N, C-alpha and C positions, 0 to 999 in steps of 0.2 A: 390636425393638429399642433401647435408648435408650443415650444415653453417660451418667454420671454428670455431674454439674453441675460437679465440681473437672478434671474432663475438659475439658468445653467450656471453661472459664476459661483450660485451659494452653492447648489446642490454638488458640483462636480467635486469628490473629493481629488484630496492634493495626490498627487502623482510622484515619486520621486524614481528620478530614473532608470535607476535597477528595481525596480517594484515589476510585478507582472510573470504569472504563468503563462507564455499566450501560447496561443494555437496555432498551430502552422498554416490558417489559410490567412490567419490575421496576425501576420507578426509587424511590428512597428518600427518599422524599414526606415522613416523617415524622421523617427524620434531616436533612434541612435545612431544613423548619421549625423543628426544637432547637437547630440550629447556628447559622440565619442569622433566624430568623422570618420565613420567606416562604410562603407557601402556592403551590405549584403544582395548576392545575387543570388537569382531565383536559382540558378545549377549548384551553386553554393550549399542554400537551405537543401534540396531536395536530396543532394548528395549526404548529409545528416540524417536526414528524415530516414533514409534510408539503410543508413548506417547501424541504427539504432533500435534495438531489439526490446519487449515487454518478454522480463520473467515474471512467472508467480510473484505477486508483490513488491515489484521493482524493476529494476531498468539493464540494459546491458550495451555493448553494441561492438561489433565486427570489426576486427582489428588487423587481420589478414587476409591475403589473398586468397587464402585455404580455411575460410571459414572459423577460424579463432575466434572466440567470442569472449570478453573480459565482462565479468560483473563482479558483486561487493563479492569476500569470503562472506558476509553473514547475509544475504541474498541467497546462494549458491549453499548455503550450508544445510539446509535441510536435504539436497541433493548429494551432499556430499556424506552425510547422515545414509543414507538412504543406502547406499554402494558400500560402507562400512560394516562392521561386526565387531565381535567383542576381540578378535584376534586380530583383526585390521581396521585398527580405530582411524580412519582416515582426516578426520575434525580433528583429531588430538593427534597426530603425530605428522598429517601434512601429508602431502601427494605429489609427484610426478611422473606423469608417462613418460618412459623412456624412450619409447618409439608411439608415433603412431595407431599400431597395433598391441599396444599396451591399455591405451583409453578406454574409458569405463563405460556402458552404455545406461542414462538411467531410466530406467525405466518409469514413464509416462509424465517426463519433463516435456514438457511444449514452451515455444519461443514462438514469439509473434512480432510481424514486422508490417509496420503498418504502408500499405502502398497506394493507398488514395481517402478522399473523402469526400462528402456529397449531403451538402444542405437538402435534406426532406420535410421543412419546418413547414412549407406551402401543404403538404399530402397530409401532413398529421393536423395539425389546425382541422384544413378541412374537415378531419370524420369527426368532427364536433360541432353537432348543429348549435344555433343560439338558443337559450334557457335550460340547455341540460346541466342538470345536478352535477356537484366537483365528483362526488364518486363516480359517476356514468362517464363525466368528461375524462378522468384517469384511465379508465377501461378503455374510453374508445379510443384514446392515444394508441395505450401500450398496444392493442389490439391490431391500429394502423400501423405501429412500427414493425410489431413482429411478422406482419405480411411481408413490407420493404424488406424484410432481412429476407426472406423465404425467398422471395424473386429473386434479389441482388445476388442467391449464396447460388440459387440455380441458375442464373445467366452466367456468374462470372468464375463461379468454382473456385474462389475466395472465401475466407470466413469473415462472417460482417456483425459487426457491433451498432446497436443502435446508441447514440450518445445525447442527452441531454446537456445543455449549454444553457448557464444564464439565465438558473432558476427556472425553468422551460421556455425560455425567451425563444431559442432556439433547439431545433433538431438535425441532428445527422445521422448520415452512415459511415460506419468507418469500416473498409475493407483490409483485412489482413492475409497477408502470405505465412502459414503457422509451418514449425518445422518441430519434427516430432521423433528426430533421430539427433539427441544433443548426448555429446558424450562428456567425462571429467579429462580435463586434460592436466590441470595440475591446480594446487591449492600449498598455501603455507600451513604451519601450526597455526589451531585457534589460539593458542597463548601469547601468538603476536600478532596474528589478526586483529584478535580484540585485545592488545594489550594495556593492560590499565583497569578492563572488568568494567564492573558496574560505577564503582566510584566516579570513572574517567566517560564515563555514559554521557552526552550531551555535554560536553565542557572542551575545553580549548587553554594552552598548548595540548596538541594528542601526537601520540606514535605509535599509530594502526595502520600496519600491511595489508588494506581491508580488501582485498584481491583474492578473485579465484579467478581462473580458466575452462572453459568448454568448447569444444567443435560441435561446430553440426553438421551434417552428414543428410545427404541425398540419394538413394538407390547404392548406399553404403559406401558413398563415395564423399570426399571431403567434400563442402558446399561452396558454391564459387559467387562470394555477394558480388551484388551490383557495385555496392558500396562498401566502401574501408574509412577509418579513421586514423591514418598512420600515425605513430608515435613523433610527437615536436624533439625536433633532437639537441634544441637546447633548453627545452622546459621554458617555466613560465616565469615570469619576476614581479617584485611588486608594483602594484601600480598597474598591471598590464590586464587589457578588457577580455575576458573569459566570455565563454557561452555553455550552456547546461543543454542535453538536450532528454527530456525524461518524461518520468510517467508521475506528476505528482499524483498521492493518491484522492485525497478529501481535505478541502478547504471549508471555511464557511462565512468567508466574507461578505457575501450578499444575503446573509441571515438577516432579520429585523431583531433592533435591539433586544424585545420580548421572548427571543428563540436566545441570544446572548445569554441573557438572564438565567434561563433555564439552565444554559448548560453551566455556568457559575455557579448556580446554588445549587440545582441538583442532580443534573444527567451528570457533569463529569466526576461529582463528590462520589455519588453511588457508585460508577466503575473503578474509583478508585478503590471501595471498598471489596469490592466482588474481587477486583486482581489480589488482594491481600490475601484473602481467602484460600483462590486458586495457588497462591505462591506458596503459601503454609502448606498445604495439603503437598505438594511436589516437594518440598525440600524435607518433610516424615518422608518418603516416599524414598529419595536419593542416599537420605541415611541408612538407608536399611540392607545396600550390599552397593559393590561398584559399576554392577552391571546398572542396577537402577538408577544410580545417579547417572551412567552414561548416557540411557533410554530417556531421561526425563530432562537432559541440558538444554535441547533445543526450546522444547516447552517451555521452559522457566527463564529463559533467553528472552522470550518473545514477551513473556509477561512483565518483566523487568525493564526493556526499554517500553512497551504501554505504559504502564504507570509511569516511570520519568520524564516520559513525553507528553502525557495526561496533564502530571502537574505541571508543566513547566505551563501547558495552555493555560491550565488555573491562574499560574502568577498570573498571568497576561491580564485575562482578565479581571482579574485583584484588580491592577491597577485604573485608579478613579479616568484618568484621562485616555485611555484605550476608550473605554464604551462612552465616554462622555462623545470622542469623534464620532462614534456611529448614532448618537441619538441626536447630533446636531447637524451631520448627513441626512437621517432621515429625516426629521423636522424640516429640513430645507427643499427634501422633495417633495413630503407633504403639501407644502408651503406652495411651491409651483403647481403639483397635479390642481391644488383648488382654484388657482386662476386660470384653469381652463375649462370650460361646463361637463365639454365631452368627456373628457380625461375623469374629472371628478365622479362621475358617473359610473363609469367602468372601475374606477381603480379605489377611488375615495374611502371605501370601507376597507378596501385589502388589508390594512393593518390592525385592525380590530378584530377580523377573521383569524388573521393568522394567532394574536395574542388567544382568541379564545380557544385555539385549534392546541397550543399550547400548555392552559390549561386540562383537557383532556389527555394530553401528555404527561402531567404529573400524576395524574389518576390511573394510569393504565402501566406506568413506568414498572415495577414490580411483577405486575401478572407478565410483561410483553418477555419481559428478560425471562423469569423461570422457567415461563411455558417455552422456551427454545430449546435445543442440543447443546449451546455453548461451543468447547472446546473437546466435545465426546465424540469422538471420531466413529465408534459403532453406533452412538445412537443418532448420529447422523445419518451415516448407511441405511439404517433400518428406517428412521423415517421418510426418508428416499423412497425407498422399496416399496413402505406400505403407497403413500401415496402415489406413484407412481401408478401400481394396478387400479386404484380407484381414478385418476385424472386423465389418461389415455382414453378412456371408455370416453368422457364428455366431449362433447361440440369446442373447438381450441375457443372462442370466447369463453366462455366457460370457467377454463381451465386456471389454476394459481399459475404465478406469473414463468416459475421457473418450467413450469412444464406447459409453455406455448410451442408452435411448432418451429418458433425461431430459437428457442431457448432446449429443445428437448435433447437434441442431439448432445449438447454438452452438459445437461442433465447426467444423461447415460453415461459419458464418455467419464466424466467424475466418480459416480457411482462404482463402475468397473475399473476404472485405475487400478493397477497393481503397486500403487505405492503400498510402505507396510502401514500397520496398526501397533502401535505399543498396548498390548492389553491394562499392563501394569498403572500405565498413563491412563490408563481412560476411567480402570476402576476407581482410582485415585481423584478423577477431576467431577467422574458421577457422582458417588459419594457425597463429595463437596458441595458440588451443585443442589443435590436433594436437600443436605441439612441446612445449606442458606436460603433454599424453600420454606421449609421449615420453619425456619426464624423469623422469616420476614413476613412470611404471609399467614402462618399460623398453624399449629397442628389440626384442627380442624377446616383447612380450608378445603373445598372438593380438591383440588389438584392435588395437594398432598397425598390427602386420603388415598387417594386415588392411584397415585405411585408406589406410595408405601406400604400402601395395604395391611396397615399394622406391625409392619416389619422396619427397622432403623435403616438408616441411609447408607451404613455400610454394608447390611445382610443384603439391598437390594442392589446396588451396584455389583458387589461381588458375583454373585450367582449370576446376575444379568451377562455379564462380562466375563467369564470363567466357561459359562456352558454355551457360551453364541461363535456361534460360527463363519459369524460374517465377517472374520479378519482375513475369508480366502475368497480372494475376485473369483474365485471360481463358484463360487457358492450367491456368494452376490450375484455374477452374471447371470447363471440358473434362476434363480427365482426371481431375477427383471424377465427372462424371457414368458417364464411360466406364467405371470400375470395374476389374477386374480386368486383362479384357483391354487397355485403353489403360495403365494402369501397364506391364505385360509387352512392349508393344511399344512405350516409351519409351524415346529413347535420351540422354535427359534428364541430364547429369553427374549432377547433383546428387541425380535419382532414384536413380544408379547410388549414389553416395555412402550414401543415407541404407538401399539394400538391405543395405548391409555391417554399418551401423550397427545399424540393429532387433535382429537377435538378439540382438548381446551387449546392448543396451537391455534388453529385452525379460528378458533372462535374470536379471541383476541388479536389475531392477527387481522381478522375483518373489521373489529371495532377499531384498529389502528388505522387502518388503510382508510377507513368510511371517514375518521370524526380528527384524523390529523396529517396523513401523509397527504392525501387528495388537497386537504385546504393548503398543507405547503404547497404543493406543485400549484397549482390553481390559482393563488393570490401571491404566489411565492411569481408566479409567470406573469400575473398581472403588473405587481412592483417593476418586474425587468423591463415589459415594457412601456412604462414610465421613465427606467433609465435610458433605455433605447433611445425613446425620443428627444431625451436631453441631449446623448453624447453618442449615439449610434453605438460604435465601434472600439470606441475611445480608451472603452476598459474592458477588460480581459474575466472571462468567465472562470467562475471558482474549478478548481480541482476536481477533475471526474478520475482519475486512474489513463487518460489518455496522454497522447504527446503533445509534450511541448517545450517551448523556447524561453530562458530567462538569461540574462547577460548583466555584466557586473565586473568590476577589476576584482584581482587581487588587493585586500584591503584590510585593515586592522580596526579592532575597535577595544571601547574600555570592556574589563569582566568583571569589573569588580574587584577586582585585586589593589587596585590604587593605582595600578598602569596601562599603559595598552600591550594587548595581546603581539605577540612577533607572529610574523605574517606566515611563516616556516619554520618547520622542528627539521630534524635532521636524525642520524642512527645515533650521532653522540650524544643527543639529546634522549633516547631514549636508553641506552645505555647506565647513562647518569641516573634518569629515572629508576631504572631497577637498582644500582646501587644504592642510592639514596632512599630506600624503602627497605635495604636489607639485604638484598640477591633472594637467591631460590630458599636459603638456609632460614630466613623470617620469613615467608609464603607469605607474606601483611594482607589482611584481608581479603582470604579467603584465597594466596596467590596471585592477586591480581596483577599484580608486576613483576612476578616469576618471569624466566625467559625455558626455552627450549635446548637442551642440552647441544645440540648443534650451532647454536646462535652463540653459545658460549666458545663452540672449538674453535667455530672458524671467524670469530669477530677479527682477529686480524688481519682477514681477506677484505675486509669491507672498509669502504673509503667510507668514515664515519660522516664527511662533510656532507656527503650527497641529501640533497632536499627531501625527507620523507612526505611531511602532512603542509598542507597549505591551508590558509581560511580566504572565503574570497565573498563578494558582497552579491552574489544572484540569489534570485526567492526563490527557496525548496522548502518541501515537506516529505513527510513517508512514502513512499512509490519513488522518489529521487534518488533512492540507495541506489547504488552500479551507477546512475547514470553516466554518461561519457562528459569530462568540462574539457573542451577546444580553446584555443586561440582563434584568429582573425584569420589566418590562412587552413583551418578546419582540421590542425591537426590534437593530434591526444595529447592534454600536459597531465590527466591524472581523473581519476574516480570518485565521485560525491560518494562520502559514505555517514554523514551524520550534517545535523545543526546543532548551533549552541543551545544550550540550557534556555537563557534568556531570552531570546527568538522564537519560544516555541507558543509563546501569544501571537506568531501571524500566522498561525492555525486562522484565525477570528480580525485580526487588524494588524495590519503590516506596520511596523516600525523598524525605520530607516537604522535607528540607532543600534539596534541589536539583532536584526536579520542578516546572520552569516550562516555560512554554510564551510563545509569542512573537505578535504580529496585529500585522498591516496595521492602523491606527485608519483606520474609515470617514471621518475629517474631511479624513484625507492623501486621502483616494479623491476624494472631492468636489471638493478644491482642486487637484489634477492635475487633471482631467476639465475644470474650467472654466476653469484659467490657463495652461497647459500645449498640453494634447490638443484640443486643438479641438472640446471634448464638452458643449456647455452642454445641448446637447438632451437625453443622454443623463443629463447630473445630475438635469436636471429630471424625467427621467422618475423616474429613484431617489428623488430629493425627492417623489412626487407630485404634480407640477404641469400 
């Protein structure tokens, strides 16, 4: 089955040289060489792969022979907060371990290094017999992947994860080495790491020292990594080609036009409204005491960051020319498929099937949103415990996905992780979630009636959180090991609430899987099949929080101010912005541009001309936070921490004019370590001295 040359020309999206989040098995080395004259050798790529590690929600990189890892401050912030206290707030005040003995172990923090990948598409698709219903095909593929994962983990001793690419066009197993002894080595103060706060988030020019340093240990000794990224002695320059290696979380560029219209008109506006409610609840909590403000700060930051990202996506989807490009490409591919009878018989109806599933997605949206656990940590633990007792007794093929043999170990590990629970935060978020469910579904909806039992959302939340002991990891472990008998005997109020939630969640989850997810997977895979026949792997897959390579030069752009954005900022610019907003005395916009006192006291020590942040044309999204940015020699020149607001539409449609990423310059990191943070020993280690 072949598409005509004309059809190929019509259907192929116009790829710019810098577009793409490329899997390491399919790096466009010829395209890079043709456009930039740079030849990427296999050894260069392997070193970059092995030097890059995955953090929860982000990326990092080995930068010393003794296991020192650099990531963003905002990626490491949860870990930094975890080892902080009211008396020693390392998020607010920063931290430097004077010696390796002073480095602080972060309980439960795990880093992952990709060792190898294997394409298992044939085995997975071979598990689906001809004529199988969509929902059954989804189950068959999941079970096949789970079996393969279990076999590979037993064979290799590595942590294996199934990966779906090209909307189901390919299935892979990724094998990881897991690091479980990770210790905090250094971090600047939050006010410098996130200088400018929410007003400057997703903007440029920027002045953020957004980095932190951790060290990986094995057998209580610093880990000796096979690959590292040495800091570039001369930094990077305007127009210089850069590469980024990281774990972009999720993109939606291969969705159909109907799915993107849903996101624009229904999905994203709904999420924004919900985030506003959550933020308001936590702001009210923060106003009650300094300690409440401290424990809520990390969650508020995540909400604000998500809100701005989603609103930027909405802005991109609202640009008529963006969805017009999607519609035109889709029409061209449909026309090409229609000319091939075999393809038409298999794929011709797939777009209509996806559109019908979108309508079901709309109908199920509210119930699926409100019958989950949201950001409420204790309720998440409780629901996992309730389900664990039931799911483990079932045959593997009948279990919920997270309790399959391949996933069970990871689910249990998350359940008994010693990461702290903030009860005050959980109470505020649970009350807000229950109130939202009552407002949106109605007071007489069976779910609302069951969860509230005639009480107010605030009363239910307070009773469930205050009376629960599930914040104690030991208690959770005992309940997990005690099985069904332990759960039935438990009087923990959060367990009781989870028992009320579970049947509603299961019912709506099954509907979504049968009527929406399975259709998107099956017919998205068929549409991907048509793309494969047209382009092979000349296209990159949507992001899946798996390791990818991007490339592009340090480059400016028009940022809406009527002039070009400068390619670099400096420390001088940070102090200028601080003073321009009135300094610490003014504390404008909740202190967004204030500076810690030691940064004022030691200002004279800094070389204020040091490049601080830079902007470059690599294709990135969330998950690329903490990704190393390297030059053609594979040297570390910066660490990615953001992208611009105008480019957030790139989650759906790539726009070469606005897709810009922002990095903290390696030179700024070394300058801060030496002049401000009393960390000459770490700077020397990074520099290879």
